[in-house]
N, C-alpha and C positions, 0 to 999 in steps of 0.2 A: 735050592738056590737057582738051578738051571731053569726051572719052570717060571720063576719070578724075573728072569732076565739078568741075573747077577753073574758077572764073569768070575768063574771059580778059579781061574789061574791068576787072578789079580792079587798082588801082595798087599795093596792098600785099597780099602773100600770106603766110600763116603756113605753116610746114612741117608735114608729116604724118609721124607716126612709127608704126612697127610693131615688134613684138618679134622679134628674130632668134633662132630656136630653137637654133641651133648655138652662138652666143656668149652667149646669154641677156642681151642688152642691147637697149635701144630704138635702132632705126636709122631714119634718115630715108628715106622712100619717095616716089616720084613728085615729084622736084624740078622746078620749072618750067625751061624752056629758058634756057640762059645767054646766048643771043642777045637775049632780051627782058627778062630780070630780073637784078638784081644782088643777091647774098646779102649781108646786113648782120647783124652781131651773131653770137652763138653761144649754144647751149643746152647746159647741163651734163647735163640730162635732159629728158624730154618735158614736164615741168611748169615749166621755167624761163621759157618764153615770152618770150625775148629775141631770138631769131633771126627774121628775116623777109626776104622778097624784095621789092625795090622795082622797079617797071617802069623800064626804061631808055629815054630819049629821046635821039636822036642830035643834035638841034638844041635851041636854047633853047625853053622852053615857050611863050614869047610868039609864036614863029614856027609853032607846031604848031596847025593849023586844027581838029584834032579837039578840042583843049582850049579854045582861044580862037577861036571862029568869026569874030569881028570883029577889027578892028585892035587892037593891044596896048593894054591899059588903063594901062600904065606910061609914064612920061615916058622918051623915048629920044632920044638926040642922036647925030649922026654925028661921030665924032672923027677928027681927022687927026693923024698922028704927024709930028713934024719941026719 
């Protein structure tokens, strides 16, 4: 991603398009890795601007110390089932 000029710290990434000379349509190029980003929406053409990729976090955002370096700013309660 760094070699292709994509900002790896970005939470949302817009797709890049290039014309396919054989099919004569706009085709998406250099998609971000599916292990880090989730595709959302769709584009009918390169000008639709609806499709984007959102960064995927495996845990709740409150537990991610890169986003929230201190304890969660939200009220949280331990719940017991039963």
